[in-house]
Residue frames relative to the residue before (quaternion, step in Angstrom):
aa qw qx qy qz dx dy dz
M 1.0000 0.0000 0.0000 0.0000 0.00 0.00 0.00
K 0.3745 -0.7476 0.5119 0.1971 3.54 -0.84 0.99
D 0.3887 -0.7110 0.5404 0.2267 3.59 -0.97 0.93
S 0.3784 -0.7497 0.5015 0.2081 3.58 -0.77 1.06
G 0.4888 -0.6897 0.4189 0.3314 3.58 1.23 -0.18
G 0.5649 0.6097 -0.3845 0.4016 3.60 1.24 -0.20
A 0.6002 -0.5531 0.4285 0.3876 3.55 -1.25 0.34
R 0.2855 -0.7445 0.5806 0.1648 3.53 -1.02 0.82
P 0.5320 -0.6173 0.4536 0.3607 3.59 -1.04 0.63
A 0.5431 -0.6137 0.4604 0.3413 3.56 -1.11 0.67
P 0.5722 -0.5823 0.4382 0.3761 3.58 -1.08 0.61
R 0.6569 -0.5507 0.3556 0.3725 3.58 -1.13 0.73
F 0.6482 0.5320 -0.3426 0.4236 3.62 0.88 -0.82
L 0.6299 0.5197 -0.3434 0.4639 3.62 1.07 -0.62
H 0.6167 0.5334 -0.3365 0.4711 3.58 1.07 -0.75
D 0.6724 0.4942 -0.2878 0.4700 3.59 0.91 -0.97
L 0.6366 0.5242 -0.3206 0.4660 3.57 1.02 -0.82
G 0.6447 0.5241 -0.3153 0.4586 3.59 0.97 -0.85
Q 0.6513 0.5044 -0.3154 0.4712 3.57 0.97 -0.83
A 0.6511 0.5140 -0.3182 0.4590 3.59 0.93 -0.85
M 0.6595 0.5015 -0.3121 0.4649 3.58 0.97 -0.80
R 0.6392 0.5118 -0.3295 0.4700 3.62 1.01 -0.76
R 0.6362 0.5212 -0.3262 0.4660 3.59 0.99 -0.83
A 0.6663 0.5088 -0.3000 0.4552 3.57 0.90 -0.94
A 0.7092 0.4407 -0.2533 0.4885 3.59 1.07 -0.72
G 0.5472 -0.6431 0.3883 0.3690 3.59 1.26 -0.08
H 0.4669 0.7015 -0.4395 0.3108 3.61 1.23 0.02
D 0.5735 0.5760 -0.3899 0.4327 3.62 1.10 -0.52
E 0.6236 0.5419 -0.3275 0.4584 3.57 1.03 -0.83
E 0.6545 0.5032 -0.3097 0.4717 3.58 0.94 -0.89
E 0.6615 0.5113 -0.3082 0.4540 3.59 0.89 -0.91
R 0.6465 0.5318 -0.3248 0.4400 3.57 0.94 -0.86
H 0.7233 0.4347 -0.2503 0.4747 3.59 0.96 -0.81
A 0.6064 0.5339 -0.3627 0.4644 3.59 1.25 -0.06
L 0.7057 0.3983 -0.2434 0.5330 3.59 1.29 -0.26
S 0.0005 -0.7804 0.6251 -0.0156 3.54 -1.11 0.72
T 0.3122 -0.7241 0.5791 0.2072 3.56 -1.16 0.58
L 0.2313 -0.7741 0.5803 0.1030 3.54 -0.64 1.20
T 0.1512 -0.7729 0.6111 0.0800 3.58 -1.01 0.86
C 0.3917 -0.7315 0.5132 0.2192 3.55 -0.67 1.13
P 0.4033 -0.7277 0.4971 0.2464 3.61 -0.79 0.97
S 0.6489 0.5340 -0.3220 0.4360 3.63 1.18 -0.39
C 0.8425 0.1492 -0.0470 0.5155 3.58 0.72 -1.05
G 0.4959 -0.6907 0.4096 0.3306 3.59 1.25 -0.18
A 0.3858 0.7240 -0.4896 0.2955 3.60 1.25 0.11
R 0.2117 -0.7682 0.5947 0.1063 3.55 -1.03 0.85
T 0.0175 -0.7984 0.6001 -0.0459 3.55 -0.85 1.08
R 0.2810 -0.7535 0.5718 0.1625 3.58 -0.77 1.03
E 0.0040 0.8146 -0.5759 0.0690 3.56 -0.73 1.12
R 0.4214 -0.6461 0.5713 0.2803 3.52 -1.26 0.54
M 0.3302 -0.7594 0.5303 0.1817 3.57 -0.82 1.01
P 0.4301 -0.6745 0.5228 0.2946 3.59 -0.93 0.81
E 0.3950 -0.7405 0.4980 0.2182 3.58 -0.97 0.83
D 0.7377 0.4527 -0.2199 0.4500 3.57 1.19 -0.49
R 0.7981 0.1616 -0.1045 0.5709 3.59 1.22 0.06
C 0.4574 -0.6448 0.5341 0.2997 3.54 -1.32 0.31
V 0.3326 -0.7103 0.5831 0.2115 3.56 -1.12 0.68
I 0.1270 -0.8411 0.5241 0.0430 3.59 -0.39 1.22
A 0.7757 0.1462 -0.1285 0.6003 3.60 1.25 -0.04
Y 0.0591 0.7844 -0.6130 0.0737 3.56 -0.94 0.95
P 0.2646 -0.7761 0.5494 0.1609 3.61 -0.61 1.08
C 0.4640 -0.6653 0.5080 0.2900 3.57 -0.91 0.93
P 0.4361 -0.7181 0.4739 0.2635 3.61 -0.78 0.97
R 0.6740 0.4938 -0.3072 0.4556 3.62 1.15 -0.45
C 0.8450 0.1730 -0.0668 0.5015 3.61 0.61 -1.10
G 0.5075 -0.6825 0.4041 0.3367 3.60 1.25 -0.20
H 0.3997 0.7170 -0.4827 0.3053 3.60 1.26 -0.05
L 0.3105 -0.7528 0.5511 0.1822 3.59 -0.85 0.97
M 0.2285 -0.7817 0.5700 0.1087 3.56 -0.40 1.27
R 0.0353 -0.7634 0.6449 -0.0055 3.53 -1.04 0.90
P 0.6247 -0.5565 0.3732 0.4009 3.62 -1.10 0.56
L 0.4615 -0.6413 0.5369 0.2958 3.55 -1.15 0.68
V 0.6648 -0.4917 0.3657 0.4272 3.58 -1.21 0.41
G 0.7908 0.2805 -0.2358 0.4902 3.56 -0.84 1.03
D 0.6608 0.4613 -0.3061 0.5068 3.60 1.25 -0.24
S 0.4644 -0.7089 0.4650 0.2560 3.55 -1.11 0.69
C 0.8183 0.0087 0.0128 0.5746 3.61 1.11 -0.51
V 0.6987 -0.4744 0.3300 0.4218 3.57 -1.31 0.16
F 0.6046 0.5532 -0.3713 0.4366 3.62 1.09 -0.54
C 0.6399 0.5121 -0.3238 0.4727 3.59 1.07 -0.70
S 0.7155 0.4571 -0.2465 0.4673 3.59 1.05 -0.76
Y 0.8439 0.1857 -0.0380 0.5019 3.59 0.79 -1.00
G 0.6118 0.5938 -0.3370 0.3994 3.59 1.26 -0.06
T 0.5563 -0.5963 0.4677 0.3410 3.53 -1.31 0.32
V 0.7533 0.2192 -0.1299 0.6064 3.58 1.28 -0.40
K 0.4806 -0.6574 0.4984 0.2973 3.58 -0.97 0.86
C 0.6236 -0.5616 0.3933 0.3755 3.57 -1.21 0.52
P 0.6840 -0.5133 0.3274 0.4018 3.61 -1.18 0.50
S 0.6389 0.5176 -0.3552 0.4447 3.64 0.96 -0.68
Q 0.6656 0.4745 -0.3034 0.4896 3.62 1.03 -0.69
Q 0.6077 0.5465 -0.3511 0.4569 3.60 1.08 -0.69
S 0.6868 0.4761 -0.2952 0.4631 3.60 0.92 -0.87
R 0.6193 0.5257 -0.3492 0.4671 3.62 1.07 -0.60
K 0.6526 0.5326 -0.3016 0.4467 3.57 1.02 -0.87
S 0.7048 0.4787 -0.2627 0.4529 3.59 1.01 -0.83
R 0.5799 0.5945 -0.3836 0.4039 3.61 1.19 -0.18
Protein backbone atom coordinates (compact mmCIF):
# COMPACT_ATOMS: atom_id res chain seq x y z
CA MET A 1 0.00 0.00 0.00
CA LYS A 2 1.37 3.37 -0.99
CA ASP A 3 1.68 6.08 1.69
CA SER A 4 -0.08 9.29 0.63
CA GLY A 5 2.27 11.35 2.78
CA GLY A 6 -0.62 13.06 4.57
CA ALA A 7 -1.00 13.23 8.33
CA ARG A 8 -2.89 10.35 9.84
CA PRO A 9 -5.32 10.85 12.70
CA ALA A 10 -4.01 9.84 16.11
CA PRO A 11 -5.26 6.51 17.44
CA ARG A 12 -8.36 6.77 19.67
CA PHE A 13 -6.46 5.75 22.81
CA LEU A 14 -4.14 8.77 22.40
CA HIS A 15 -7.15 11.09 22.12
CA ASP A 16 -8.67 9.57 25.29
CA LEU A 17 -5.32 9.80 27.10
CA GLY A 18 -5.01 13.48 26.13
CA GLN A 19 -8.48 14.22 27.47
CA ALA A 20 -7.72 12.43 30.74
CA MET A 21 -4.49 14.39 31.15
CA ARG A 22 -6.28 17.72 30.49
CA ARG A 23 -8.97 16.82 33.05
CA ALA A 24 -6.33 15.89 35.63
CA ALA A 25 -4.54 19.20 35.03
CA GLY A 26 -7.77 21.19 35.31
CA HIS A 27 -7.77 22.33 31.68
CA ASP A 28 -11.18 20.77 30.97
CA GLU A 29 -12.66 23.05 33.63
CA GLU A 30 -11.10 26.09 31.94
CA GLU A 31 -12.37 25.01 28.52
CA ARG A 32 -15.89 24.43 29.83
CA HIS A 33 -16.07 27.94 31.27
CA ALA A 34 -14.78 29.51 28.05
CA LEU A 35 -17.75 28.15 26.08
CA SER A 36 -21.39 29.07 26.45
CA THR A 37 -24.56 28.20 24.57
CA LEU A 38 -26.61 31.24 23.60
CA THR A 39 -30.38 30.78 23.22
CA CYS A 40 -32.21 33.24 20.99
CA PRO A 41 -35.22 34.74 22.79
CA SER A 42 -37.09 35.08 19.46
CA CYS A 43 -36.76 31.67 17.81
CA GLY A 44 -35.12 29.49 20.47
CA ALA A 45 -32.08 28.63 18.33
CA ARG A 46 -29.13 27.45 20.40
CA THR A 47 -25.59 28.36 19.35
CA ARG A 48 -22.41 27.30 21.16
CA GLU A 49 -19.86 30.11 21.18
CA ARG A 50 -16.43 30.76 22.65
CA MET A 51 -16.53 33.79 24.94
CA PRO A 52 -13.85 36.45 24.55
CA GLU A 53 -11.84 36.88 27.74
CA ASP A 54 -10.88 40.50 27.13
CA ARG A 55 -14.21 42.15 26.35
CA CYS A 56 -17.98 41.94 26.72
CA VAL A 57 -20.18 41.08 23.75
CA ILE A 58 -22.99 43.65 23.68
CA ALA A 59 -24.65 42.55 20.43
CA TYR A 60 -25.01 39.11 18.84
CA PRO A 61 -27.15 38.34 15.78
CA CYS A 62 -29.01 35.03 15.88
CA PRO A 63 -27.69 32.85 13.03
CA ARG A 64 -31.19 31.44 12.40
CA CYS A 65 -33.61 34.39 12.54
CA GLY A 66 -31.29 37.42 12.61
CA HIS A 67 -32.66 38.79 15.90
CA LEU A 68 -30.02 41.07 17.44
CA MET A 69 -29.54 39.95 21.05
CA ARG A 70 -28.49 42.68 23.47
CA PRO A 71 -27.82 42.39 27.22
CA LEU A 72 -30.83 42.60 29.51
CA VAL A 73 -30.94 45.42 32.04
CA GLY A 74 -28.36 44.74 34.75
CA ASP A 75 -26.30 42.30 32.66
CA SER A 76 -22.92 43.17 31.19
CA CYS A 77 -23.16 41.15 27.97
CA VAL A 78 -25.27 38.76 25.89
CA PHE A 79 -23.61 35.72 27.51
CA CYS A 80 -24.84 36.87 30.93
CA SER A 81 -28.37 37.34 29.56
CA TYR A 82 -28.82 34.45 27.12
CA GLY A 83 -25.92 32.06 27.75
CA THR A 84 -25.57 28.90 29.78
CA VAL A 85 -22.38 30.31 31.36
CA LYS A 86 -21.77 33.88 32.52
CA CYS A 87 -19.02 35.85 30.77
CA PRO A 88 -15.41 35.58 32.03
CA SER A 89 -15.55 39.00 33.76
CA GLN A 90 -18.59 37.88 35.79
CA GLN A 91 -16.98 34.49 36.52
CA SER A 92 -13.89 36.21 37.95
CA ARG A 93 -16.02 38.56 40.10
CA LYS A 94 -17.97 35.58 41.47
CA SER A 95 -14.80 33.68 42.42
CA ARG A 96 -13.37 36.57 44.45
